[in-house]
N, C-alpha and C positions, 0 to 999 in steps of 0.2 A: 550576874551574881553567882550562878552555878559554876561557871568556868573561871572567871577572873577573881571571884570572891570580893567584888567591890560592893560597898554598901555603907550605910551609916546607922549607928545605934540611936534609937529614940526611946524615950520613956512614955508611959501611958498619957501623961499630960500633953506631950508633944503630938502624939497620935490624935488626941482629941482636938488639938488646935488645928492640925492639918485637915481633919474631917470637916470641921466647921468652916474653915477658910474655903475649902472646895465647894461646900454647899452655898456659901455666900457669893461665890463667883458664878453660880448658876448651874452647877453640876446636877444632873438628874438623880444620881445615886453615888454611893461610895462603894467601890469595887475592890475587895480584898482578894488578891491573886495568890493561890497556893498558901492559904493561911493556917493550915492545920497545926503546924508546929508553934504558932504564936497565938493560939486561941486564948490562953490565960491573959495575955497582955491586951488583946482586943477587948475582952470582957471588962478588964480593969479600966480601959480607956473610955468605955461607953458611959460610965457615970459622969465624968466631967463633960463629955461631949453633949449628953442630953441636958445637963445643967446649963450649957452654953446655947442651947436651942436647936440642936441637931434634930431634923425631922425627915430628911430624905431617906429613901429605902437603902438598906445595906445589902450588898451582893456578896455571896460566898462562892468564889470562882475557883474550882479545884479540878484535879485530875481524876476525881471519882474514887480514888484510893483512900477512903476515909473510914474511920471506925464509927460504928453506930453510937457507941458510948460518948464519943466526942460530940457528935451532932446533937445528941439529946441535951447536952449542956447549952446548946445554942437556940433551943426552941423559944420563940418570941423575941429573939434578938435580930436574926437575919430575915429579911423579907423575900429575897430572891436567891435561889440556889441555882448555880450554873456549872454542873459537873461535866467532865468528859466521860464518855464510855468508850474506852480505847480498844479493848480486846475481849472476845468471847472465849476463845480457846486458851486453856491454861498453858499449853505448851508454847504458843506464840507469846503469851504474856511473860512467861519465864525467859524465853529467848531474847526478847527485845526490851523488856523492862525489869528483868530479874524479879518478877512478882507473879509466881505461879498461882497465887490465891487472889489475883486481881478481880476475876469475875465474881467470886463469892463476896468480896468486900464491896465492890461497886454495886452489885445488885441490892445488897442489904442497905448500903448508904443511900441509894436513890429511892428505895422504898421509904426510908425514914425522912428524907428530904420532902418527898411528895406528901407524906402524912402531915408534916408540919405546915406546908404552904400551899398545897394543892396545885392545880393546873395554872399555867401562866396567865396573868391578868394584865391587860394593857389599857391605857386611856385612849381618848379619841384621837390623839396624835401618834399612837403606836408606841408609846413609851411604857415599858414594863413597870408595874408597881408592886407586884407580888407573884410568887409562884415558882415553878420549876421549868428550867430550860436546859435541855440535854444537848451536848455537842458530840458529834461523831465524825472522826476523820477517816474517810474511806481510804484504804490502802491497796496497793497492787496485789493481784493474785488472791483476793478475798482473804488476806491474812487477818484482817480485823474482825471477821465474822459478822459482817453488816446485817445479813438476813436474820441471824439469830438475835442480834441486839434489837433490831426493829420489832421482831415478834415479842420479845420480852417487854419492851416499853409499851406496846399496844395492849398486850394481854394481861400483864401483871402490874403495870403502873396505871396507865389511862390511855384510851385511844385519842384523847385530847392533849396528850403530851406534845409540847412544842419542841421540835427537833431541828437543830442546825446540822444538816448533812454537808460535810465540808469536802471540797475537792482539791485543796491546796497542798497535798502531800508532795514533798520533793526530797530526794535522798541527800543526806549530808554525812560527812565524816565516814564512819565505818559502814554505814548503810550502802555505800558504793561497792563494797566487797560482798554483799549478800545478794545472790541472784534473784531472790524473791521480792526484794524491796529496793533494788538499785535503779529503779526508773520511776517516772511519774505515772499517773493513771492514764488509761486510754479513755476516750470519750464513751465507749461502750461500758466500761467498768463503772463510770459514774452514772450513766443512765440506768444500769442494772441496780445500783444502790438506791436511787430514787424510786425505782419500780418496786424494790423490796419493801421500802418504807410504806408506799401506798398500798401494796398488796397486804401488808400486815394490818392495815386499817388506820394508819396515821395520816392525817390530812393537814396538820399544822406544821408544815415544813417551812423553814426559813424562806421568805419570799425572794431572797437575793440569789436564788438558783441561777446559775449562769453556765454557759458553754463558751469559753473564751478562745476555743480553737487553738489552745496551746498544748493540748494533750498529745501524747504519742498515739499513733494509729495502730 
């Protein structure tokens, strides 16, 4: 969608129909990816969706660059918040995302998300029903500020924050021309990231931690 601009226009009734159809097929939740710009349409679609019997949890899946004022409109609507926390340092956020205020917005947004739904809750099958799950993509040369982000989550959100520390960064496009991020992680960089999370006091790390021996040494 972002590059080829392919997509289809749908109205709130169609959104409601798609949600209820997915639930009827056995989906555990309805996951809205990068939904910030269509929040009004989602809220409008919720009325017919609930009337049609929608009961599964709703997931707000975002890049973390959300305004608190927008999130306040969603209290009681979304059950699970799943934001990224991409960068700590404003200079790297400006350089790679053109968003020098990313940290300020992300920290405020994640605080609001946690205020609304609390720590992640899962059933006996490990399926999430409510709460906050934060994703963090570890980047080469500590560009993302992993240690600072883990300290923030543990100290200012909750030591019980569920965090998916991700290792799958790979350079694409213009990243190949940037000497700081033109390679994949080393195994040591990922081990250091996990260590930073545990040292900060976080213990609910995604259990799918893995060393696939595809890292550069």
